[in-house]
C-alpha positions, 0 to 999 in steps of 0.5 A, a space after each residue: 500500500 502506498 499512502 500519499 498525503 499532500 498538504 492543503 494548497 499543494 494538491 494541484 501540483 501532483 498527480 497522486 496516481 502517477 506517483 503511486 504507480 512509480 513508488 510501487 515499482 520502486 518498492 518492487 525493485 528494492 524489496 522481495 515481498 509486497 511492502 508499503 510506505 507513506 509520502 507526505 508532501 508539505 512546504 518549507 516551513 513544516 519540513 524545516 521544523 521536522 529537520 530541526 527536531 530530527 536532525 538538529 538542522 534549522 533549515 528546510 531540506 528537500 526530503 526526510 526519511 524514516 526507515 522501519 525496515 532497518 530495525 525489522 527487515 520483515 516489516 511490511 511498512 518500510 517507512 515514511 517520506 516527507 518532501 518539501 514541494 517548494 524545495 523540489 520545485 526549486 531544484 527542478 528549475 535549477 536542474 532544468 527539468 519539470 517538477 514531476 522529474 525532480 519529485 520522482 528523482 527525490 522519491 527514488 533517493 528516499 526509497 533507497 534510504 528506506 531500504 537501508 542505503 545511506 550516502 553519508 556513511 561512506 563514499 562507496 555506499 554513496 556510489 552504490 546508492 546512486 547506482 541503485 537510484 539510477 536503476 530505479 529511475 531508468 525502469 521508470 522511464 527517466 534514463 537521462 536524468 543524470 548526464 554522464 
């Protein structure tokens, strides 16, 4: 099951059914069994508050993740993702693509975190995590998202 909650006032920017389908594909890539997650799309101020509380950083960020899989690999609900839609939009503009592309890129990144990857642990893990994200993005039809 995929649960997507969009903060009031931001609903029109996102096609939830499209994002749900992509997330189901990401979960199928990362996990053998049927798994679930939630996504909450919010604004900079709310994610700033969570970033301060969870990570001690008093600034907005693009995405936060809470993995339950690392504690219990058998758990069906692998975790929760929170994204700042305005921050994702800004990054989309900086990268020269649309909101959907950047949102999907960030969701791939978040799902990789839920599966246990952490790019902050080591350079090797960061490289492996990025490779995993690229595979998920390619399968979702985003072959050219990272120019190499």
